C-alpha positions as CSV (number, residue, x, y, z in Angstrom):
1,M,0.0,0.0,0.0
2,K,1.3,3.4,-0.9
3,K,2.3,5.8,1.9
4,K,-0.6,8.3,1.1
5,Q,-3.2,5.6,1.3
6,R,-1.6,4.1,4.4
7,V,-1.7,7.4,6.2
8,F,-5.4,7.9,5.1
9,G,-6.3,4.5,6.6
10,Q,-4.4,5.3,9.8
11,R,-6.2,8.6,10.3
12,V,-9.6,7.0,9.7
13,L,-8.8,4.2,12.2
14,S,-7.5,6.5,14.8
15,W,-10.7,8.6,14.5
16,F,-12.8,5.4,14.8
17,D,-11.0,4.3,18.0
18,H,-12.1,7.5,19.7
19,H,-15.3,8.5,17.9
20,G,-16.7,5.6,15.9
21,R,-19.9,3.8,16.6
22,K,-19.4,0.6,18.6
23,D,-22.7,-0.1,20.3
24,L,-25.1,-0.6,17.4
25,P,-27.3,-3.7,17.9
26,W,-25.7,-5.7,15.1
27,Q,-22.2,-4.9,16.4
28,K,-23.1,-7.0,19.5
29,N,-22.4,-10.6,18.6
30,P,-21.8,-9.8,14.9
31,T,-22.6,-13.1,13.4
32,P,-22.9,-13.3,9.6
33,Y,-26.7,-13.6,9.9
34,R,-27.1,-10.6,12.2
35,V,-24.8,-8.4,10.1
36,W,-26.5,-9.6,6.9
37,V,-29.9,-8.6,8.1
38,S,-28.6,-5.2,9.2
39,E,-26.9,-4.5,5.9
40,I,-30.0,-5.3,3.9
41,M,-32.1,-3.0,6.2
42,L,-29.5,-0.2,5.9
43,Q,-29.7,-0.1,2.1
44,Q,-31.3,3.3,1.4
45,T,-32.3,3.7,5.0
46,Q,-30.6,5.5,7.9
47,V,-29.3,3.9,11.0
48,A,-31.7,5.7,13.4
49,T,-34.7,4.5,11.4
50,V,-33.4,0.9,11.1
51,I,-32.6,0.2,14.8
52,P,-36.1,-0.4,16.1
53,Y,-37.1,-2.4,13.0
54,Y,-34.0,-4.5,13.3
55,Q,-34.5,-5.2,17.0
56,K,-38.1,-6.2,16.4
57,F,-37.2,-8.4,13.4
58,M,-34.4,-10.1,15.2
59,R,-36.5,-10.8,18.2
60,H,-38.9,-12.7,16.0
61,F,-36.5,-14.2,13.5
62,G,-33.7,-14.9,15.8
63,S,-32.0,-17.4,13.4
64,L,-31.5,-17.9,9.7
65,K,-33.3,-21.2,10.1
66,K,-36.5,-19.5,11.5
67,L,-36.4,-16.9,8.8
68,A,-36.1,-19.5,6.0
69,A,-39.0,-21.5,7.5
70,A,-41.3,-18.5,7.8
71,D,-44.1,-17.6,5.4
72,I,-43.4,-14.5,3.2
73,D,-46.5,-12.8,4.6
74,E,-45.0,-13.1,8.1
75,V,-41.7,-11.7,6.9
76,L,-43.4,-8.8,5.2
77,Q,-45.4,-8.1,8.4
78,Y,-42.2,-7.6,10.4
79,W,-40.7,-5.4,7.6
80,Q,-43.7,-3.1,7.1
81,G,-42.8,0.5,7.5
82,L,-39.2,0.1,6.3
83,G,-40.2,0.4,2.6
84,Y,-38.3,-1.0,-0.4
85,Y,-40.0,-4.3,0.2
86,A,-38.0,-6.1,-2.5
87,R,-35.3,-6.2,0.2
88,A,-37.5,-8.3,2.5
89,R,-38.5,-10.7,-0.3
90,N,-34.8,-11.1,-1.4
91,L,-33.8,-11.6,2.3
92,H,-36.4,-14.4,2.7
93,K,-35.4,-16.0,-0.6
94,A,-31.7,-15.9,0.2
95,A,-32.4,-17.5,3.6
96,Q,-34.2,-20.4,2.0
97,I,-31.2,-20.8,-0.5
98,I,-28.7,-20.8,2.4
99,A,-30.9,-23.3,4.4
100,G,-31.0,-25.6,1.4
101,E,-27.6,-25.3,-0.2
102,F,-25.3,-24.3,2.6
103,K,-26.9,-26.3,5.5
104,G,-28.1,-23.1,7.1
105,R,-24.7,-21.5,7.4
106,F,-24.1,-18.1,5.7
107,P,-21.4,-18.7,3.0
108,Q,-18.0,-17.3,3.6
109,Q,-16.8,-17.1,-0.1
110,M,-17.4,-13.8,-1.9
111,E,-18.6,-15.4,-5.1
112,A,-21.2,-17.5,-3.2
113,V,-22.5,-14.4,-1.3
114,L,-22.8,-12.4,-4.5
115,N,-25.0,-15.1,-6.0
116,L,-27.6,-14.6,-3.3
117,P,-30.5,-12.4,-4.2
118,G,-30.4,-8.8,-3.0
119,I,-26.7,-8.7,-2.3
120,G,-24.3,-6.6,-4.3
121,R,-20.6,-6.1,-4.2
122,S,-20.5,-3.6,-1.4
123,T,-23.1,-5.4,0.8
124,A,-21.2,-8.6,0.4
125,G,-17.9,-7.0,1.3
126,A,-19.5,-5.4,4.4
127,I,-21.1,-8.7,5.6
128,L,-17.8,-10.7,5.2
129,S,-15.6,-8.0,6.7
130,L,-17.8,-6.9,9.6
131,S,-18.8,-10.4,10.7
132,S,-15.7,-12.5,9.7
133,G,-12.9,-10.0,9.4
134,Q,-12.2,-10.8,5.8
135,H,-10.4,-8.2,3.7
136,H,-13.0,-6.7,1.3
137,A,-13.5,-3.1,0.3
138,I,-17.0,-1.5,0.4
139,L,-18.6,1.3,-1.4
140,D,-22.0,2.2,0.0
141,G,-23.5,5.7,-0.2
142,N,-21.6,7.0,2.8
143,V,-18.2,5.8,1.5
144,K,-18.9,7.2,-2.0
145,R,-19.6,10.6,-0.5
146,V,-16.4,10.6,1.6
147,L,-14.2,9.5,-1.3
148,A,-15.8,11.7,-3.9
149,R,-15.2,14.8,-1.7
150,Y,-11.7,13.7,-0.6
151,H,-10.6,13.3,-4.2
152,A,-12.9,16.1,-5.6
153,I,-14.4,13.8,-8.1
154,R,-16.6,16.0,-10.3
155,E,-18.7,13.3,-12.0
156,W,-21.9,11.6,-10.9
157,T,-20.8,8.6,-8.8
158,G,-23.4,6.4,-10.6
159,K,-21.6,6.6,-13.9
160,N,-19.8,3.4,-14.8
161,N,-16.3,4.9,-15.2
162,T,-16.7,7.0,-12.0
163,L,-17.9,3.9,-10.1
164,E,-14.9,2.0,-11.3
165,Q,-12.6,4.8,-10.2
166,L,-14.2,4.9,-6.7
167,W,-13.9,1.1,-6.3
168,L,-10.2,1.2,-7.2
169,I,-9.6,4.0,-4.6
170,S,-11.6,2.1,-2.0
171,E,-9.7,-1.1,-2.6
172,Q,-6.4,0.7,-2.5
173,C,-7.2,2.4,0.8
174,T,-8.7,-0.6,2.6
175,P,-6.1,-2.0,5.0
176,V,-5.5,-5.7,5.3
177,Q,-5.3,-5.4,9.1
178,R,-8.5,-4.2,10.9
179,T,-10.6,-4.2,7.8
180,A,-13.8,-4.5,9.8
181,D,-13.0,-1.4,11.9
182,Y,-11.9,0.5,8.8
183,N,-15.0,-0.3,6.9
184,Q,-17.2,0.6,9.8
185,A,-15.2,3.8,10.3
186,M,-15.8,4.9,6.7
187,M,-19.5,4.3,7.0
188,D,-19.5,6.3,10.3
189,L,-17.6,9.2,8.7
190,G,-20.2,9.5,6.0
191,A,-23.1,9.2,8.4
192,T,-21.9,11.5,11.2
193,L,-19.4,14.0,9.8
194,C,-19.2,14.0,6.0
195,T,-23.0,14.2,5.7
196,R,-24.9,15.3,2.6
197,S,-25.8,18.7,4.0
198,R,-23.8,20.7,6.5
199,P,-20.8,18.4,6.9
200,D,-18.7,18.9,10.0
201,C,-15.3,19.4,8.3
202,S,-13.7,20.9,11.4
203,R,-13.9,17.5,13.1
204,C,-13.0,15.3,10.1
205,P,-9.8,13.3,10.5
206,I,-8.9,13.6,6.8
207,A,-9.9,17.2,6.3
208,A,-6.2,18.4,5.9
209,D,-5.9,16.6,2.5
210,C,-9.6,16.8,1.4
211,Q,-9.6,18.2,-2.1
212,A,-13.2,19.4,-1.9
213,L,-12.4,21.4,1.2
214,I,-9.2,22.8,-0.3
215,Q,-11.0,23.7,-3.5
216,G,-14.0,25.1,-1.7
217,C,-16.5,22.8,-3.3
218,V,-17.7,20.6,-0.5
219,S,-21.3,21.5,-0.9
220,E,-21.2,20.7,-4.6
221,L,-20.0,17.2,-4.2
222,P,-20.8,14.4,-4.7
223,V,-22.3,15.6,-8.0
224,P,-26.1,14.8,-7.8
225,K,-27.8,12.3,-10.1
226,P,-29.0,14.1,-13.3
227,K,-32.7,15.0,-12.9
228,R,-35.3,13.4,-15.1
229,S,-39.0,13.8,-15.4
230,F,-41.2,11.2,-13.7
231,P,-44.3,9.8,-15.4
232,V,-47.4,10.0,-13.2
233,R,-49.7,7.1,-12.6
234,K,-53.2,7.8,-11.2
235,T,-55.3,5.2,-9.4
236,M,-58.3,4.9,-7.1
237,M,-58.0,2.7,-4.0
238,L,-61.1,1.2,-2.4
239,L,-61.5,0.9,1.3
240,I,-64.4,-1.4,1.2
241,E,-65.9,-2.2,4.7
242,N,-68.6,-4.6,5.7
243,S,-69.5,-5.6,9.3
244,G,-66.1,-4.5,10.8
245,Q,-64.1,-6.1,8.0
246,V,-62.1,-4.6,5.1
247,L,-61.4,-6.2,1.8
248,L,-57.7,-6.6,1.0
249,E,-56.0,-7.6,-2.2
250,K,-52.6,-9.4,-2.3
251,R,-50.2,-7.7,-4.7
252,P,-48.1,-9.6,-7.3
253,P,-44.7,-10.7,-6.1
254,A,-42.9,-8.2,-8.3
255,G,-43.4,-4.5,-8.5
256,I,-44.1,-1.9,-5.8
257,W,-45.2,-3.4,-2.5
258,G,-44.7,-6.8,-4.1
259,G,-46.2,-9.6,-2.0
260,L,-47.9,-7.2,0.4
261,W,-51.6,-6.8,1.1
262,S,-53.1,-3.7,-0.3
263,L,-56.5,-2.2,-1.2
264,P,-58.3,-3.0,-4.4
265,E,-57.6,-0.5,-7.2
266,C,-59.8,0.9,-9.9
267,A,-59.5,3.6,-12.6
268,D,-62.8,5.5,-11.6
269,K,-66.1,5.3,-9.8
270,E,-67.7,3.3,-12.6
271,E,-65.1,0.7,-12.5
272,A,-65.3,0.7,-8.7
273,A,-69.1,0.0,-8.9
274,L,-68.5,-2.8,-11.3
275,F,-65.8,-4.3,-9.0
276,C,-68.1,-4.3,-6.0
277,Q,-70.8,-5.9,-8.1
278,Q,-68.4,-8.7,-9.2
279,Q,-67.5,-9.3,-5.5
280,G,-71.2,-9.7,-4.6
281,L,-71.4,-6.3,-2.8
282,N,-74.1,-3.7,-2.6
283,I,-72.8,-0.2,-2.0
284,K,-74.6,1.6,0.8
285,Q,-72.5,4.7,1.2
286,Q,-69.2,6.0,-0.2
287,Q,-66.9,8.9,0.9
288,Q,-63.9,10.6,-0.6
289,L,-60.8,10.4,1.6
290,T,-57.7,12.6,1.5
291,P,-55.7,12.1,-1.8
292,W,-52.0,11.5,-1.5
293,H,-49.0,10.9,-3.8
294,H,-45.7,9.1,-3.5
295,T,-42.6,9.2,-5.8
296,F,-41.0,5.9,-6.4
297,S,-37.7,5.4,-8.2
298,H,-39.2,5.6,-11.7
299,Y,-42.6,7.2,-11.4
300,R,-45.0,9.1,-9.2
301,L,-48.2,7.5,-7.9
302,D,-51.3,9.7,-7.3
303,V,-53.9,7.9,-5.2
304,N,-57.5,8.8,-4.8
305,P,-58.8,6.8,-1.9
306,V,-62.5,6.1,-1.5
307,S,-64.2,4.6,1.6
308,I,-67.2,2.3,0.7
309,Q,-69.7,1.0,3.2
310,S,-71.2,-2.2,1.8
311,D,-73.6,-5.1,2.3
312,R,-72.4,-8.5,1.2
313,V,-75.0,-10.1,-1.1
314,D,-72.7,-13.0,-1.9
315,T,-70.5,-14.2,1.0
316,Q,-67.9,-15.7,-1.4
317,V,-65.1,-13.6,-2.8
318,T,-64.4,-14.2,-6.5
319,D,-60.7,-15.1,-6.0
320,S,-59.9,-16.2,-2.5
321,S,-56.2,-16.5,-3.2
322,R,-56.1,-12.8,-4.2
323,Y,-58.8,-11.2,-2.0
324,E,-59.5,-11.6,1.7
325,W,-61.9,-10.1,4.2
326,V,-59.9,-9.2,7.4
327,D,-60.7,-7.6,10.7
328,L,-60.5,-3.8,10.2
329,F,-58.5,-3.3,13.3
330,N,-56.5,-6.5,13.4
331,P,-55.3,-7.6,9.9
332,G,-53.2,-10.5,11.5
333,K,-50.0,-11.6,10.0
334,R,-50.2,-9.7,6.8
335,G,-47.7,-7.2,5.6
336,L,-49.3,-3.8,4.8
337,A,-47.5,-0.9,3.1
338,A,-47.4,2.2,5.3
339,P,-49.6,4.3,3.0
340,I,-52.3,1.5,3.0
341,R,-52.3,1.5,6.8
342,E,-52.8,5.3,6.8
343,I,-55.7,5.0,4.4
344,I,-57.4,2.4,6.6
345,K,-56.8,4.6,9.7
346,Q,-58.2,7.6,7.9
347,G,-61.4,5.7,7.0
348,T,-62.1,4.3,10.4
């Protein structure tokens, strides 16, 4: 390792020894399973948000074996509120693969870990280094920000050539000794000092050589992702109630809220009336609820929720594998996306 990179690593580790986070829940007894669950939850989600969800999830799914044996609805129930539900589906699928192909033991080879669903290069490196001390570099959002500022990289970090450059830098700077501490330190630096807005450069251990600070462009880096226009999708969600029960629809495995239970959707009131008729329902009363919108990664969803009080003429739902009547106040072991829970709360 070159002297400059060695000094960089030493400064980062020295800062970590005095200021790094060492009492996070997954740092206590950092088994591969515990670290893996934390790393998946931490994808696109901040530590403070993750902690209570992680603790609740681990109390229920205390072992990889229990997670693998669980029903996906149960897994999604304990994930609800964290968002990005594909992470939960991939976690469950990967647990089943590990249980079947690796006798329930998390694999220790990088190639095998990368073949598991939902795990990319940085996540794999984090799991193996933090739980087993293996020498692997990482490049999550926090590390990208630190390195992009330190080297004053003036290209969007998502570009292929920029990403390759950052991976090379990360690999060159990651020490063979104390890899786990170094990787945790880099994540901590990005999360606590080298933050997106108002970074605390005065306390940063590598500020003396930070090119963004020297050049006066800290606030401009990393270069943000180029903006693009989002298509808008409009839908009507039906909160159909009958005798203290609400009709839920199970969403397809793929797509937004994949595998979760949601509310039936229609294009307009005419389609809603036809849907109720098909379900053997007589509409007694309907009320407009507060509209809301949410921006996903590739489009914006505008939702027009309608509360419908109904009489059930036919007690059978057309497709019992897709639709279910559940207790309005106790949906049981069913994962519901946070916006759906809010609509139900608004209508009660």
